[in-house]
C-alpha positions as a Markdown table, in Angstrom:
| # | Residue | x | y | z |
|---|---|---|---|---|
| 1 | Met | 60.7 | 100.1 | 46.5 |
| 2 | Arg | 63.5 | 97.8 | 45.4 |
| 3 | Tyr | 65.9 | 100.7 | 45.0 |
| 4 | Arg | 65.3 | 101.7 | 48.6 |
| 5 | Ile | 66.0 | 98.2 | 49.9 |
| 6 | Val | 69.2 | 97.9 | 47.9 |
| 7 | Leu | 70.3 | 101.4 | 49.1 |
| 8 | Ala | 69.5 | 100.5 | 52.8 |
| 9 | Leu | 71.4 | 97.2 | 52.6 |
| 10 | Ser | 74.4 | 98.8 | 51.0 |
| 11 | Leu | 74.5 | 101.6 | 53.6 |
| 12 | Phe | 74.1 | 99.0 | 56.4 |
| 13 | Ser | 77.0 | 96.9 | 55.0 |
| 14 | Leu | 79.2 | 100.0 | 54.6 |
| 15 | Ser | 78.6 | 101.1 | 58.2 |
| 16 | Ala | 79.3 | 97.6 | 59.5 |
| 17 | Ala | 82.5 | 97.5 | 57.5 |
| 18 | Ser | 83.7 | 100.8 | 58.9 |
| 19 | Gln | 83.1 | 99.5 | 62.5 |
| 20 | Ala | 85.1 | 96.4 | 61.9 |
| 21 | Val | 88.3 | 97.8 | 63.4 |
| 22 | Ser | 91.1 | 95.5 | 64.4 |
| 23 | Leu | 92.0 | 95.2 | 68.1 |
| 24 | Cys | 95.3 | 96.9 | 67.5 |
| 25 | Gln | 93.7 | 99.9 | 65.8 |
| 26 | Glu | 91.2 | 100.1 | 68.7 |
| 27 | Lys | 94.2 | 100.2 | 71.1 |
| 28 | Glu | 95.9 | 102.9 | 69.0 |
| 29 | Gln | 92.7 | 104.9 | 69.1 |
| 30 | Asp | 92.4 | 104.5 | 72.9 |
| 31 | Ile | 96.0 | 105.7 | 73.3 |
| 32 | Leu | 95.4 | 108.7 | 71.0 |
| 33 | Arg | 92.3 | 109.6 | 73.0 |
| 34 | Glu | 94.4 | 109.5 | 76.2 |
| 35 | Ile | 97.1 | 111.6 | 74.7 |
| 36 | Ser | 94.5 | 114.2 | 73.8 |
| 37 | Tyr | 93.2 | 114.2 | 77.3 |
| 38 | Ala | 96.7 | 114.5 | 78.8 |
| 39 | Glu | 97.5 | 117.4 | 76.5 |
| 40 | Lys | 94.4 | 119.2 | 77.5 |
| 41 | His | 95.5 | 118.9 | 81.1 |
| 42 | Asn | 99.1 | 119.9 | 80.4 |
| 43 | Asn | 100.4 | 116.6 | 81.7 |
| 44 | Gln | 103.6 | 116.3 | 79.6 |
| 45 | Arg | 105.0 | 113.2 | 81.4 |
| 46 | Arg | 101.8 | 111.4 | 80.6 |
| 47 | Val | 101.9 | 112.5 | 77.0 |
| 48 | Asp | 105.5 | 111.3 | 76.7 |
| 49 | Gly | 104.7 | 107.9 | 78.2 |
| 50 | Leu | 101.6 | 107.5 | 75.9 |
| 51 | Asn | 103.6 | 108.5 | 72.8 |
| 52 | Lys | 106.1 | 105.8 | 73.7 |
| 53 | Ala | 103.3 | 103.3 | 74.2 |
| 54 | Leu | 101.8 | 104.3 | 70.9 |
| 55 | Thr | 105.1 | 103.7 | 69.2 |
| 56 | Glu | 105.3 | 100.2 | 70.8 |
| 57 | Val | 101.8 | 99.4 | 69.7 |
| 58 | Lys | 102.4 | 100.4 | 66.1 |
| 59 | Ala | 105.6 | 98.4 | 66.0 |
| 60 | Asn | 104.7 | 95.2 | 67.8 |
| 61 | Cys | 100.9 | 94.8 | 68.1 |
| 62 | Thr | 99.1 | 91.8 | 66.7 |
| 63 | Asp | 95.4 | 90.9 | 67.4 |
| 64 | Ser | 96.4 | 87.4 | 68.4 |
| 65 | Lys | 99.0 | 88.7 | 70.9 |
| 66 | Leu | 96.4 | 91.0 | 72.4 |
| 67 | Arg | 93.9 | 88.1 | 72.8 |
| 68 | Ala | 96.6 | 85.9 | 74.4 |
| 69 | Asp | 97.6 | 88.6 | 76.8 |
| 70 | His | 94.0 | 89.2 | 77.7 |
| 71 | Gln | 93.4 | 85.5 | 78.4 |
| 72 | Lys | 96.5 | 85.5 | 80.6 |
| 73 | Lys | 95.1 | 88.5 | 82.6 |
| 74 | Ile | 91.9 | 86.6 | 83.1 |
| 75 | Ala | 93.7 | 83.5 | 84.3 |
| 76 | Glu | 95.8 | 85.7 | 86.7 |
| 77 | Gln | 92.7 | 87.3 | 88.0 |
| 78 | Lys | 91.0 | 84.0 | 88.7 |
| 79 | Glu | 94.1 | 82.9 | 90.7 |
| 80 | Glu | 93.8 | 86.1 | 92.7 |
| 81 | Ile | 90.2 | 85.4 | 93.4 |
| 82 | Ala | 91.1 | 81.9 | 94.7 |
| 83 | Glu | 93.7 | 83.5 | 97.0 |
| 84 | Arg | 91.3 | 86.1 | 98.2 |
| 85 | Gln | 88.7 | 83.3 | 98.9 |
| 86 | Gln | 91.3 | 81.4 | 100.9 |
| 87 | Asp | 92.2 | 84.5 | 102.9 |
| 88 | Leu | 88.5 | 85.0 | 103.7 |
| 89 | Thr | 88.1 | 81.4 | 104.8 |
| 90 | Glu | 91.1 | 81.7 | 107.1 |
| 91 | Ala | 89.7 | 84.9 | 108.6 |
| 92 | Gln | 86.3 | 83.3 | 109.1 |
| 93 | Gln | 87.9 | 80.3 | 110.9 |
| 94 | Lys | 89.8 | 82.7 | 113.2 |
| 95 | Gly | 86.6 | 84.6 | 113.9 |
| 96 | Asp | 88.1 | 88.1 | 113.5 |
| 97 | Ala | 85.1 | 90.1 | 112.3 |
| 98 | Asp | 87.3 | 93.1 | 111.1 |
| 99 | Lys | 89.5 | 90.9 | 109.0 |
| 100 | Val | 86.5 | 89.0 | 107.6 |
| 101 | Thr | 85.0 | 92.3 | 106.5 |
| 102 | Lys | 88.2 | 93.5 | 104.9 |
| 103 | Arg | 88.7 | 90.1 | 103.1 |
| 104 | Glu | 85.1 | 90.1 | 101.8 |
| 105 | His | 85.7 | 93.6 | 100.4 |
| 106 | Lys | 88.9 | 92.6 | 98.7 |
| 107 | Leu | 87.2 | 89.5 | 97.2 |
| 108 | Arg | 84.4 | 91.6 | 95.8 |
| 109 | Glu | 86.9 | 93.9 | 94.2 |
| 110 | Ala | 88.8 | 91.0 | 92.6 |
| 111 | Gln | 85.5 | 89.5 | 91.3 |
| 112 | Glu | 84.5 | 92.9 | 89.9 |
| 113 | Glu | 87.8 | 93.2 | 88.1 |
| 114 | Leu | 87.3 | 89.7 | 86.6 |
| 115 | Arg | 83.8 | 90.7 | 85.4 |
| 116 | Thr | 85.3 | 93.8 | 83.7 |
| 117 | Leu | 88.1 | 91.7 | 82.1 |
| 118 | Glu | 85.6 | 89.1 | 80.8 |
| 119 | Ala | 83.3 | 91.8 | 79.4 |
| 120 | Arg | 86.1 | 93.0 | 77.1 |
| 121 | Asp | 85.7 | 91.9 | 73.5 |
| 122 | Tyr | 89.0 | 90.2 | 73.0 |
């Protein structure tokens, strides 16, 4: 019984350690996956661009830089939402139903993009 518990705990810690991948390694894996997809679809321009991106990631990537860039994107998206909200308010004040509908749609898109960004682990 004791042997099984020790074995289970060691296997659990080993699997947890193998999943502890740095953010830069995760980004490299994403790019490699995209390269594979582009190669399958004979998209050489995309492959070339992704190979360049992979070289840049390997040379310059740090986890702290990725986190900072991600926080910057979130802040920019919040600014965009504020702008979209202001555009919507102006359209509502003018009473143009078509513009109100368009502005509401753009605001929902911006909010969804923010939710996507915030859901990301960095």
